[in-house]
C-alpha positions as CSV (number, residue, x, y, z in Angstrom):
1,M,-90.0,-17.8,-14.6
2,T,-91.2,-17.7,-11.0
3,Q,-89.6,-20.7,-9.2
4,F,-89.5,-22.5,-5.7
5,H,-86.7,-21.5,-4.0
6,G,-85.3,-24.5,-1.8
7,G,-86.8,-27.0,-0.1
8,K,-88.3,-29.9,-1.6
9,K,-90.3,-28.2,-4.5
10,N,-86.6,-26.6,-5.3
11,G,-86.7,-25.3,-9.1
12,E,-90.3,-26.0,-9.7
13,R,-93.0,-23.6,-11.1
14,C,-94.1,-21.5,-8.4
15,S,-97.8,-19.6,-8.9
16,A,-99.1,-17.0,-6.8
17,A,-101.6,-19.3,-5.2
18,A,-98.6,-21.9,-4.1
19,A,-96.4,-18.9,-3.1
20,Y,-99.4,-16.8,-1.0
21,L,-102.4,-18.8,-0.4
22,H,-101.7,-22.5,0.1
23,P,-99.3,-21.8,3.1
24,V,-102.3,-19.9,5.0
25,M,-105.1,-22.4,3.7
26,D,-105.3,-23.2,7.7
27,R,-106.3,-19.7,9.0
28,P,-109.6,-18.9,10.2
29,N,-110.5,-16.2,8.6
30,L,-110.0,-17.7,5.1
31,K,-112.4,-19.9,3.0
32,V,-111.9,-20.5,-0.2
33,E,-114.9,-21.4,-2.8
34,T,-113.7,-24.0,-5.4
35,N,-115.7,-24.5,-8.8
36,A,-117.7,-21.3,-8.4
37,H,-118.5,-18.7,-11.1
38,A,-119.1,-15.2,-9.9
39,T,-122.1,-14.1,-11.2
40,R,-122.9,-10.3,-10.1
41,I,-121.4,-7.9,-7.7
42,L,-123.5,-7.2,-5.1
43,F,-124.5,-3.2,-3.8
44,D,-126.2,-1.2,-1.6
45,G,-126.4,2.5,-3.6
46,K,-123.0,3.0,-4.7
47,R,-121.8,0.8,-2.0
48,A,-120.3,-2.8,-2.8
49,T,-121.8,-5.4,-0.5
50,G,-120.4,-8.4,-1.6
51,V,-120.4,-11.1,-4.6
52,E,-123.0,-13.6,-6.0
53,F,-121.3,-16.7,-7.4
54,R,-122.6,-19.9,-8.8
55,R,-121.8,-23.5,-7.7
56,G,-123.4,-26.4,-10.2
57,K,-127.1,-25.3,-9.7
58,N,-126.8,-23.4,-6.8
59,T,-126.8,-19.3,-6.8
60,L,-124.7,-18.5,-3.5
61,R,-124.0,-14.7,-2.1
62,V,-121.4,-13.9,0.5
63,G,-121.3,-10.1,2.4
64,A,-118.4,-8.1,2.6
65,R,-118.1,-6.0,5.7
66,R,-115.4,-4.0,4.3
67,E,-114.4,-4.3,0.5
68,V,-115.1,-6.4,-2.5
69,I,-111.6,-6.8,-4.6
70,L,-112.0,-8.0,-8.3
71,S,-109.1,-10.6,-9.6
72,G,-110.2,-11.8,-12.7
73,G,-107.9,-10.7,-14.8
74,A,-108.1,-8.2,-18.0
75,F,-111.3,-10.1,-19.4
76,A,-113.3,-11.4,-16.3
77,S,-113.0,-8.3,-14.2
78,P,-114.3,-5.9,-16.7
79,Q,-117.0,-8.7,-17.5
80,L,-118.2,-8.7,-14.1
81,L,-118.1,-4.8,-13.8
82,M,-120.5,-4.8,-16.8
83,L,-123.0,-7.5,-15.4
84,S,-122.7,-5.8,-12.4
85,G,-124.3,-2.6,-13.8
86,V,-120.9,-0.7,-14.1
87,G,-119.2,0.0,-17.7
88,P,-120.6,1.9,-20.3
89,G,-124.3,2.7,-20.0
90,E,-125.9,2.6,-23.4
91,A,-123.9,-0.8,-24.1
92,L,-125.5,-2.3,-20.8
93,K,-129.2,-1.4,-21.4
94,K,-129.3,-3.3,-24.8
95,H,-128.2,-6.2,-22.6
96,G,-131.2,-5.8,-20.6
97,I,-128.9,-4.6,-17.6
98,E,-129.8,-1.8,-15.1
99,V,-127.1,0.9,-15.1
100,R,-125.5,1.3,-11.1
101,H,-122.6,3.4,-12.2
102,T,-121.5,4.7,-15.7
103,L,-118.1,4.1,-16.3
104,D,-117.4,4.3,-20.3
105,G,-113.7,3.0,-19.9
106,V,-114.9,-0.6,-18.6
107,G,-113.5,-2.9,-21.2
108,E,-111.7,-0.6,-23.5
109,N,-107.9,-0.2,-23.7
110,L,-107.4,-3.8,-24.3
111,H,-103.7,-4.6,-25.2
112,D,-101.2,-7.1,-25.5
113,H,-97.8,-8.4,-26.3
114,I,-98.6,-9.7,-29.5
115,D,-96.0,-12.3,-30.8
116,F,-94.9,-14.5,-33.8
117,V,-92.9,-17.5,-33.4
118,L,-90.2,-18.9,-36.3
119,A,-89.6,-22.9,-36.4
120,W,-87.0,-25.5,-37.4
121,K,-87.4,-28.8,-37.1
122,S,-83.6,-30.3,-36.0
123,P,-82.0,-34.0,-36.5
124,D,-81.2,-33.7,-32.9
125,S,-83.6,-36.0,-31.2
126,T,-82.6,-35.0,-27.7
127,L,-84.6,-31.8,-28.4
128,L,-88.8,-32.2,-27.2
129,G,-90.4,-33.1,-30.1
130,I,-92.2,-36.3,-31.7
131,G,-90.3,-39.7,-32.4
132,P,-88.9,-42.8,-30.7
133,A,-85.6,-41.9,-30.4
134,G,-87.0,-38.6,-28.3
135,G,-89.6,-40.6,-26.6
136,L,-86.9,-42.8,-25.2
137,H,-85.1,-40.3,-24.3
138,I,-87.7,-37.9,-22.7
139,M,-88.6,-40.8,-20.0
140,R,-84.8,-41.1,-19.4
141,Q,-85.0,-37.1,-18.7
142,V,-88.4,-38.2,-16.6
143,L,-86.6,-40.2,-14.6
144,Q,-83.3,-38.1,-13.9
145,W,-85.8,-35.4,-12.6
146,R,-87.9,-37.9,-10.0
147,R,-84.1,-38.7,-8.9
148,D,-82.4,-35.3,-8.5
149,G,-84.9,-32.6,-10.2
150,T,-82.0,-31.9,-12.8
151,G,-82.2,-32.5,-16.4
152,M,-84.5,-31.6,-19.1
153,V,-87.5,-32.0,-17.6
154,A,-86.1,-29.3,-15.1
155,S,-86.4,-26.7,-18.0
156,P,-88.7,-24.0,-17.6
157,G,-89.2,-24.3,-21.9
158,A,-88.7,-21.1,-22.5
159,E,-84.4,-21.7,-22.2
160,G,-83.3,-18.4,-23.6
161,G,-84.2,-14.8,-23.8
162,A,-83.3,-11.5,-25.3
163,F,-84.6,-7.7,-25.2
164,L,-83.4,-6.1,-28.5
165,K,-83.7,-2.8,-30.1
166,T,-85.4,-3.5,-33.8
167,R,-83.5,-0.1,-34.7
168,P,-80.2,1.6,-33.8
169,D,-82.0,4.8,-33.1
170,L,-84.3,3.7,-30.3
171,E,-83.9,4.6,-26.4
172,R,-84.9,1.2,-25.1
173,P,-85.7,-2.5,-26.5
174,D,-88.6,-2.6,-28.6
175,V,-89.0,-6.4,-29.0
176,Q,-88.5,-9.7,-26.5
177,L,-87.4,-12.9,-27.7
178,H,-88.2,-16.4,-26.6
179,F,-86.2,-19.6,-27.1
180,V,-87.8,-22.7,-26.9
181,S,-86.5,-26.5,-27.2
182,A,-89.5,-27.4,-29.4
183,I,-91.5,-26.9,-32.1
184,V,-94.3,-24.5,-30.7
185,D,-96.6,-24.3,-33.3
186,D,-99.9,-22.2,-32.5
187,H,-99.6,-22.4,-28.9
188,A,-98.3,-26.3,-29.7
189,R,-101.9,-27.0,-31.0
190,K,-100.6,-27.8,-34.2
191,L,-97.9,-30.9,-34.0
192,H,-95.2,-31.4,-36.8
193,L,-93.3,-35.4,-36.2
194,G,-90.0,-35.0,-35.3
195,Y,-87.8,-32.8,-33.3
196,G,-87.0,-29.2,-33.5
197,Y,-86.9,-25.6,-31.8
198,S,-88.6,-22.0,-32.2
199,C,-88.1,-18.7,-31.5
200,H,-91.0,-16.0,-30.3
201,V,-90.5,-12.6,-30.8
202,C,-92.9,-10.0,-29.6
203,V,-93.7,-6.2,-29.7
204,L,-92.9,-5.1,-26.3
205,R,-95.1,-1.6,-26.2
206,P,-97.8,-2.1,-29.0
207,R,-100.1,0.5,-30.0
208,S,-103.3,-1.1,-31.0
209,R,-106.2,-1.2,-28.6
210,G,-109.0,-3.9,-28.3
211,T,-112.4,-4.2,-26.7
212,V,-113.9,-6.5,-23.6
213,A,-117.4,-6.5,-24.3
214,L,-120.5,-8.5,-23.5
215,S,-122.0,-10.9,-25.5
216,S,-125.3,-11.3,-23.3
217,A,-126.1,-10.8,-20.2
218,D,-126.0,-14.2,-19.1
219,P,-122.6,-14.2,-16.8
220,M,-121.9,-18.0,-17.7
221,T,-121.5,-16.9,-21.1
222,A,-117.9,-15.6,-22.5
223,P,-117.2,-12.4,-23.1
224,L,-116.6,-10.7,-26.7
225,I,-112.9,-10.1,-26.7
226,D,-111.4,-8.2,-30.2
227,P,-107.9,-8.1,-29.0
228,G,-107.6,-5.5,-32.0
229,F,-103.9,-6.8,-32.8
230,L,-102.1,-5.2,-35.7
231,T,-105.1,-2.5,-35.6
232,D,-101.8,0.3,-35.5
233,E,-98.9,0.0,-38.4
234,H,-96.6,0.7,-36.1
235,D,-97.2,-2.5,-34.5
236,M,-96.3,-4.5,-38.1
237,A,-93.4,-2.4,-39.1
238,T,-92.2,-3.4,-35.3
239,L,-92.4,-7.1,-35.5
240,M,-91.6,-7.2,-38.8
241,R,-88.4,-5.7,-38.2
242,G,-88.3,-8.0,-34.9
243,A,-88.9,-11.2,-37.2
244,K,-86.2,-10.4,-39.2
245,L,-83.6,-9.8,-36.8
246,T,-84.7,-12.9,-34.8
247,R,-84.1,-15.0,-38.4
248,D,-80.8,-13.6,-38.6
249,I,-79.8,-14.3,-35.3
250,M,-81.4,-18.4,-35.6
251,M,-79.8,-18.6,-39.1
252,A,-76.4,-17.4,-37.4
253,P,-73.0,-20.3,-37.7
254,P,-73.5,-21.6,-34.3
255,L,-77.2,-23.1,-34.9
256,D,-75.6,-24.9,-38.2
257,K,-75.3,-28.5,-36.9
258,W,-78.5,-28.3,-35.0
259,R,-80.7,-26.7,-37.7
260,G,-82.8,-28.7,-39.9
261,K,-85.4,-27.7,-42.3
262,E,-87.0,-24.1,-41.6
263,L,-90.8,-24.1,-41.1
264,Y,-93.0,-21.2,-43.0
265,T,-90.1,-18.6,-43.7
266,R,-87.0,-18.4,-45.8
267,D,-84.2,-16.8,-47.2
268,G,-85.6,-13.8,-49.3
269,M,-89.0,-12.9,-48.4
270,S,-90.6,-9.9,-49.2
271,D,-92.0,-7.7,-46.9
272,E,-95.5,-8.5,-48.8
273,E,-94.9,-12.1,-47.7
274,W,-93.7,-11.5,-44.2
275,E,-96.9,-9.3,-43.6
276,S,-98.6,-11.9,-44.9
277,Q,-97.0,-14.5,-42.4
278,I,-97.1,-12.5,-39.7
279,R,-101.4,-11.5,-40.4
280,S,-101.8,-15.3,-40.3
281,R,-100.1,-16.6,-37.4
282,A,-99.0,-14.1,-34.9
283,D,-100.7,-14.4,-31.6
284,T,-101.3,-13.7,-28.0
285,V,-98.6,-14.1,-25.9
286,Y,-101.0,-14.5,-22.7
287,H,-100.1,-10.6,-21.1
288,P,-103.7,-8.8,-21.4
289,V,-103.8,-5.9,-19.6
290,G,-105.6,-2.7,-19.3
291,T,-109.2,-3.3,-19.7
292,C,-110.2,-1.6,-16.1
293,R,-107.4,1.2,-16.6
294,M,-105.9,3.3,-14.1
295,G,-105.8,7.1,-13.6
296,K,-107.4,10.1,-13.1
297,D,-109.1,11.0,-15.8
298,A,-112.7,10.6,-17.7
299,K,-112.0,6.9,-18.9
300,A,-110.4,5.6,-15.9
301,V,-111.9,2.9,-13.8
302,V,-109.6,2.7,-11.4
303,D,-108.2,5.5,-8.9
304,P,-104.0,5.4,-8.2
305,Q,-104.9,3.2,-5.3
306,L,-107.3,1.0,-7.2
307,R,-110.7,1.9,-6.3
308,V,-113.2,1.6,-8.8
309,R,-114.3,5.5,-9.6
310,G,-117.3,6.5,-8.3
311,L,-117.8,3.8,-6.1
312,E,-117.3,2.7,-2.5
313,G,-115.6,-0.6,-1.2
314,L,-114.8,-1.6,-4.4
315,R,-111.5,-2.2,-5.8
316,V,-109.7,-4.1,-9.2
317,A,-106.3,-6.1,-8.0
318,D,-105.0,-7.3,-11.3
319,A,-103.6,-7.0,-14.8
320,S,-106.5,-4.8,-16.1
321,V,-105.3,-2.3,-14.3
322,M,-102.4,-1.3,-15.8
323,P,-102.6,1.8,-18.4
324,N,-100.0,0.5,-21.0
325,V,-98.6,-3.4,-20.4
326,I,-95.0,-3.6,-19.3
327,G,-92.2,-3.9,-21.7
328,G,-91.8,-7.7,-20.6
329,N,-93.4,-10.5,-19.1
330,T,-96.7,-9.3,-16.9
331,N,-96.2,-11.8,-14.1
332,A,-94.4,-10.0,-12.1
333,P,-96.1,-6.6,-11.9
334,T,-99.4,-8.4,-11.6
335,I,-98.1,-9.8,-8.1
336,M,-96.8,-6.6,-7.1
337,I,-99.9,-4.7,-8.1
338,A,-101.6,-7.4,-5.9
339,E,-99.8,-6.6,-2.8
340,R,-100.1,-2.6,-3.5
341,A,-103.6,-3.7,-3.3
342,A,-102.9,-5.4,0.3
343,D,-101.0,-2.3,1.3
344,F,-104.2,-0.3,0.5
345,V,-106.6,-2.3,1.9
346,K,-104.8,-2.9,5.5
347,A,-104.5,1.3,5.3
348,A,-107.9,1.3,4.6
349,A,-109.1,-0.9,7.8
350,R,-106.7,1.0,10.2
351,P,-108.6,3.4,12.7
């Protein structure tokens, strides 16, 4: 977790906005527009000159003397490029969008850490859950946190983690685990009475690839997102081995006194049953990358300095530029990409 260190917010979660933006909000050369939706990039020929956006019923424009930088993430950055006429030409024409610059790689190479959750109920009401005893406990924990910043409410949620090899012959770990002191089922959209705990396992280096495409030329309409999960059998094999290994760990004797009913999985499951469970419940762990891939080949969208290939004054600075997802959480690497982008922009601005 990215956290504050020191001060009144010591130990609290620290977002990129809290770390980089909030401390400089009083600068005269910074203006932040909220409740705004970018609709297209403005161009003069091949040079980006600004951005058009909507706020409420108004369509507004902001100009750029030097550069425009997209940081919409793996979904919104390729969508905005395509809405602006930058992307696969034939696909843009189908939506009536004038092709400004053909880049066939825009929206391709989408991939993510496919994730599977194993969960157990527990008789321990001090775990997060739904029930009178747990409700009273969590209220006491809230008071403790307000008093001294400690206790369960100070937890980042994922209490423990691990990087594991699912085969001894591998050179490096191929799955990551996150242990959570609550039942996390369908991203906590599916609730269970009582208390429990769960453990996520995700494939660190997936081979499956998906796409982001336009659903229409309307910028207020969500794009078509096909994650392509488990389209490569390598990912299924890795996730199945990882899920079995995770279950072995969770069934170990040190957890006996906390373990209650096991949800979804059980002893003696066949590979077919494991695959059915994985295909029905595996999902994103919120690490999508790759749709504006960095590189020097024909399908690359940005070059090694994050400039959109074939255009001027336009960069992308977010996780969409990763050619391959990092073997771990994407938050810190994405911040690193942004810091490098800042260096590139400053270097280009120097006379």
